[in-house]
C-alpha positions in Angstrom: -23.6 37.7 11.4 -24.1 37.2 7.6 -22.8 40.7 6.9 -19.7 40.2 9.0 -19.0 36.8 7.4 -19.2 38.4 4.0 -16.8 41.2 5.1 -14.4 38.5 6.4 -14.6 36.6 3.1 -14.0 39.8 1.1 -11.0 40.8 3.2 -9.4 37.4 3.0 -10.0 37.1 -0.7 -8.2 40.5 -1.2 -5.4 39.3 1.0 -5.1 36.1 -1.1 -4.8 38.1 -4.3 -2.2 40.4 -2.7 -0.2 37.5 -1.4 0.3 36.1 -4.8 -1.4 37.6 -7.8 -0.5 34.4 -9.8 -2.2 32.0 -7.4 -3.8 30.2 -10.3 -3.2 26.5 -9.4 -4.4 23.8 -7.1 -3.0 21.6 -4.3 -4.5 19.0 -2.0 -5.1 19.8 1.7 -5.6 17.3 4.5 -4.1 15.5 7.5 -0.5 14.3 7.0 0.4 17.0 4.5 3.7 18.7 4.4 3.9 22.5 4.4 0.6 23.1 6.2 0.5 26.8 7.2 3.4 27.5 4.8 7.1 26.6 4.7 8.1 28.5 7.8 6.9 26.7 11.0 7.9 29.7 13.1 5.4 31.9 11.2 2.2 29.9 10.5 0.3 31.3 7.6 -3.4 30.3 7.3 -3.4 32.1 3.9 -0.6 29.9 2.5 -0.5 28.9 -1.1 3.0 27.3 -0.8 2.1 23.8 -2.0 -0.2 25.2 -4.7 2.5 26.5 -7.0 3.4 24.0 -9.8 6.7 22.4 -10.7 8.1 23.4 -14.1 11.6 23.3 -15.7 13.4 22.2 -12.6 16.2 19.8 -11.8 15.3 16.6 -10.1 16.5 17.7 -6.7 14.3 20.8 -7.0 11.0 19.2 -8.1 11.4 16.2 -5.8 8.6 16.5 -3.2 8.5 20.3 -3.7 12.0 20.9 -2.5 12.1 24.1 -4.6 10.0 26.0 -2.0 11.1 24.1 1.1 7.9 22.2 1.6 9.8 18.9 1.9 11.4 20.2 5.1 8.1 20.9 6.9 6.5 17.5 7.7 3.3 17.1 9.6 3.3 16.8 13.4 4.4 13.5 14.8 1.6 11.0 14.7 -0.4 12.8 12.1 -1.0 10.8 8.9 -3.3 10.6 5.9 -5.2 7.4 6.6 -5.5 4.9 3.8 -8.1 2.2 4.5 -7.5 -0.7 2.1 -10.5 -1.5 0.0 -12.2 1.7 1.0 -11.6 5.4 0.2 -10.3 8.7 1.7 -11.2 12.3 1.0 -9.0 15.4 0.7 -9.7 19.0 -0.2 -8.5 20.5 -3.5 -8.0 24.3 -3.3 -6.0 27.1 -4.8 -5.2 28.4 -1.3 -5.3 26.9 2.2 -7.7 29.8 3.2 -10.4 28.0 1.1 -10.2 24.8 3.1 -11.4 23.6 6.5 -7.7 23.9 7.7 -8.0 27.7 7.9 -10.4 30.2 9.5 -12.6 27.4 10.9 -13.8 26.7 7.3 -15.6 30.0 7.0 -14.1 30.6 3.5 -15.0 27.2 1.9 -17.5 26.5 -0.8 -18.0 23.5 -3.1 -15.2 24.9 -5.3 -11.5 25.1 -4.9 -11.5 28.9 -4.8 -14.2 29.4 -2.1 -16.5 31.1 -4.7 -19.8 29.9 -6.2 -20.0 28.5 -9.7 -22.6 26.8 -11.8 -22.4 23.0 -12.1 -22.0 23.3 -15.8 -19.2 25.9 -15.4 -17.3 26.1 -18.7 -15.2 28.4 -20.8 -16.3 30.0 -24.1 -15.5 28.3 -27.3 -12.5 29.9 -29.0 -11.5 32.0 -26.0 -8.3 31.9 -24.0 -4.7 31.1 -25.1 -4.7 29.3 -28.4 -8.5 29.5 -28.6 -8.8 26.5 -26.2 -12.0 27.8 -24.6 -10.5 27.7 -21.1 -12.2 28.9 -18.0 -11.5 32.6 -17.7 -8.2 33.4 -15.9 -9.8 35.9 -13.5 -12.1 33.3 -12.0 -11.2 29.8 -13.1 -7.7 29.9 -14.7 -6.3 28.0 -11.8 -8.2 24.9 -13.0 -6.3 24.7 -16.3 -9.4 23.3 -18.0 -12.4 24.1 -20.2 -15.0 22.2 -18.3 -15.4 19.2 -15.9 -15.2 16.6 -18.7 -11.9 17.9 -19.8 -10.3 17.8 -16.3 -7.2 15.8 -16.8 -7.3 13.6 -13.6 -5.3 13.5 -10.4 -3.6 10.7 -8.6 -1.9 9.4 -5.5 1.4 7.4 -5.2 2.9 5.6 -2.2 6.3 4.5 -1.1 6.9 2.3 2.0 9.7 4.6 3.2 9.4 7.7 5.5 12.7 9.3 4.5 12.1 11.3 1.3 15.8 11.2 0.4 15.8 7.4 0.3 12.9 7.0 -2.1 13.5 6.2 -5.7 11.1 6.5 -8.6 10.6 2.7 -8.8 9.5 2.7 -5.1 6.8 5.4 -5.6 3.8 3.5 -7.0 0.6 5.2 -8.3 -2.2 3.5 -6.3 -5.3 5.7 -7.0 -6.6 7.8 -9.8 -9.6 10.1 -9.9 -10.8 11.1 -13.4 -12.3 14.6 -14.2 -10.4 16.2 -11.3 -9.5 18.7 -10.1 -13.0 20.2 -10.2 -14.9 20.4 -6.9 -13.2 21.1 -3.5 -13.8 17.6 -2.1 -12.2 14.7 -3.9 -12.6 11.1 -2.8 -10.0 8.5 -3.9 -10.3 4.7 -3.8 -7.7 2.5 -2.1 -6.6 -0.9 -3.5 -8.0 -3.8 -1.4 -4.6 -5.5 -1.1 -2.5 -2.5 -0.2 -0.3 -3.8 2.7 -0.4 -2.2 6.2 3.4 -2.4 6.5 4.4 1.3 6.8 7.3 2.0 9.1 6.4 3.6 12.5 7.2 7.1 11.0 4.7 6.4 8.3 4.8 5.8 4.5 5.3 8.6 2.1 2.5 9.6 -0.3 2.4 12.1 -3.1 -0.6 13.9 -4.6 -0.1 14.2 -8.4 -1.5 16.2 -11.2 -0.5 17.2 -14.7 -2.7 19.9 -16.2 -3.6 19.7 -19.9 -3.3 23.0 -21.7 -5.0 26.3 -20.6 -1.6 27.6 -19.4 1.9 26.5 -18.6 2.4 22.7 -19.1 3.6 21.8 -15.6 3.2 19.1 -12.9 2.6 18.4 -9.2 4.3 16.2 -6.7 3.0 17.1 -3.2 4.3 15.2 -0.2 2.3 13.6 2.6 2.9 11.3 5.5 0.4 8.4 5.1 -0.5 5.2 6.8 -2.3 2.1 5.5 -4.8 0.0 7.4 -5.8 -3.4 6.1 -7.9 -6.1 7.8 -7.8 -8.4 4.8 -5.2 -10.2 2.8 -2.4 -8.0 1.5 0.2 -8.2 -1.3 3.6 -6.8 -1.9 3.9 -3.8 -4.3 5.7 -4.4 -7.6 8.4 -2.0 -8.6 6.9 0.9 -10.6 7.7 1.3 -14.3 7.7 4.5 -16.3 4.3 5.2 -17.9 4.0 5.6 -21.7 1.9 7.9 -23.8 -0.4 5.3 -25.5 -3.4 7.2 -26.7 -3.0 5.9 -30.3 -2.4 2.2 -29.3 -3.6 0.7 -26.0 -1.3 -2.2 -26.4 1.6 0.2 -25.8 0.3 1.1 -22.3 2.4 -0.1 -19.4 0.5 -2.6 -17.3 0.8 -3.0 -13.6 2.6 -0.7 -11.2 3.5 2.6 -12.7 5.5 5.6 -11.7 4.3 9.1 -11.4 4.5 11.3 -14.5 7.6 13.5 -14.7 7.0 16.1 -17.4 8.6 19.4 -18.7 11.4 19.3 -16.2 15.2 19.9 -16.7 15.8 16.4 -15.4 13.8 13.2 -15.1 11.1 13.3 -17.7 9.9 9.7 -18.0 7.1 9.6 -20.5 8.8 10.2 -23.8 6.0 12.7 -24.6 6.8 15.6 -26.9 3.4 17.3 -27.5 2.7 20.8 -28.5 0.6 23.6 -27.0 -2.5 22.3 -25.3 -1.3 18.7 -25.0 0.4 16.8 -22.2 0.5 13.4 -20.6 -1.9 12.8 -17.7 -3.3 10.5 -15.1 -5.9 8.9 -17.4 -6.3 6.3 -20.1 -3.9 8.2 -22.5 -1.1 7.1 -20.3 -2.5 3.8 -19.2 -4.0 4.9 -15.8 -7.6 3.7 -15.2 -9.7 5.7 -12.8 -10.1 4.2 -9.4 -8.0 2.0 -7.2 -5.1 0.5 -9.1 -5.5 -3.2 -8.3 -2.8 -4.4 -10.7 0.2 -2.9 -8.9 1.2 -6.0 -6.9 3.9 -8.5 -7.7 1.4 -11.3 -8.5 -1.1 -9.1 -10.2 0.9 -7.2 -12.8 0.7 -9.0 -16.2 3.9 -9.7 -18.0 5.1 -6.9 -20.2 5.7 -7.7 -23.9 9.4 -8.1 -24.7 10.3 -5.7 -27.5 12.9 -6.4 -30.2 15.3 -3.4 -30.1 17.8 -2.2 -32.6 20.2 0.4 -31.4 22.9 2.1 -33.5 25.8 4.0 -32.1 27.7 6.1 -34.7 30.8 8.3 -34.6 28.8 11.3 -35.6 29.1 14.6 -33.7 26.0 13.8 -31.8 27.7 11.1 -29.9 31.0 11.9 -28.3 33.1 10.8 -25.3 34.4 13.3 -22.7 37.4 12.8 -20.5 36.2 11.9 -17.0 39.1 13.8 -15.5 38.6 17.2 -17.0 35.3 18.9 -17.9 37.1 21.2 -20.3 39.0 18.5 -22.1 38.2 18.2 -25.8 35.7 15.5 -26.7 36.7 12.5 -28.8 34.2 10.8 -31.1 32.9 7.5 -29.8 33.9 4.3 -31.5 31.4 3.4 -34.2 29.5 0.3 -33.6 26.2 -1.3 -34.4 24.3 -3.2 -31.7 21.2 -5.4 -32.2 19.5 -6.9 -29.1 16.3 -8.6 -28.4 15.6 -7.7 -24.8 16.0 -4.6 -22.6 18.1 -6.6 -20.1 20.6 -7.5 -22.9 20.7 -3.9 -24.0 21.5 -2.8 -20.5 24.3 -5.4 -20.3 25.8 -4.2 -23.6 26.0 -0.6 -22.3 27.5 -2.0 -19.1 30.3 -3.9 -20.8 31.1 -1.8 -23.9 34.2 0.2 -23.2 33.5 2.5 -26.0 30.4 3.8 -24.3 30.1 3.5 -20.5 31.8 1.3 -18.0 29.5 1.8 -14.9 25.8 2.0 -14.7 24.2 5.0 -12.9 20.5 5.8 -13.1 19.8 8.9 -15.2 17.2 9.3 -17.9 14.8 7.4 -20.1 14.5 7.6 -23.9 11.2 6.2 -25.0 10.4 4.6 -28.4 13.6 5.5 -30.1 15.7 3.3 -32.4 18.7 5.5 -32.2 20.6 6.5 -29.1 22.1 10.0 -29.3 23.7 12.3 -26.8 27.0 12.7 -25.0 28.4 9.7 -23.3 31.1 10.9 -20.9 30.6 10.1 -17.2 29.2 6.6 -16.6 25.6 6.7 -17.8 22.8 4.2 -18.1 20.6 4.5 -21.2 17.3 2.6 -20.7 15.7 2.4 -24.1 12.0 1.6 -24.6 11.8 0.8 -28.3 9.0 0.3 -30.7 7.9 -3.3 -30.9 8.6 -5.1 -34.1 
């Protein structure tokens, strides 16, 4: 029996490698997940790595809940949810292929690790090895972890929106509610649920997302993996606050956004929301460097989030070539320089109002992008655009 099990493991491992030689990443696996057994329900694949591939350099419509590979179109069966007991915890499996979880092959391929193999508890890369001399775990056995050792694991998180239709969810609705430091690492990962999370999901369930941004040791990408989830709560509950974009605040904790925070959007063609511009080996993450404390996020409710400091903001609009106005009726029309003006304001709300009413910039507000900690707004102002500027406090 032992010999046949080893043969099965070897055969499946070979098939995993043949299926995708670059299967060097991680996803979460559990009840309520989208894309279980792959993106084609008519051809179930127990060896699927569809949710494992990362999101990188994509448009918003592509990265939103893994639309790029069709996972958003394959929900779990009716009535299947990831259960979230308020004030308690839940466990999922982190793996680089569904084959290495209990969802496939009756769990015959699982180990304590995401790749179904055996590794020492002090598993680590060699100092000076790997890309840029980062000392990463070797690519042939641990490159999928994007890390040097357990203490360097960036952290993973979960967010929730009280809406079942993915197309109706906005970034402000999707609130990070649980963070687990030093993950991904082992296969099993247990996340704490806030004690006041309300049990008010619609009958079709809430929408949850498993989140991860690796730090170095490979391509700087991100994860947003969809789940159907459901909250149970026998105690008092509170209403979620609207989520705010996180900030990179490693050098000054006072800059960290308090209360409900959005997921991190990083290195995408559209939607980046952290204002982070790091080099090789650096990235934002679900940890203290972006204001996320490990554990249940108990400050995400309307009466729990502390008041944010009100920044004093100076914004200058010039008629330089960096700022132009395009004709809304013709994409090929020549651009005319924007009218020069200097605007000083004391609150973000006032700043938004200025952009709303200034005919020399934009006449209608539409949600687009975020520019963080900038005292000068640059770019092309053509079609109605809303610039939300998070500026350095005076």
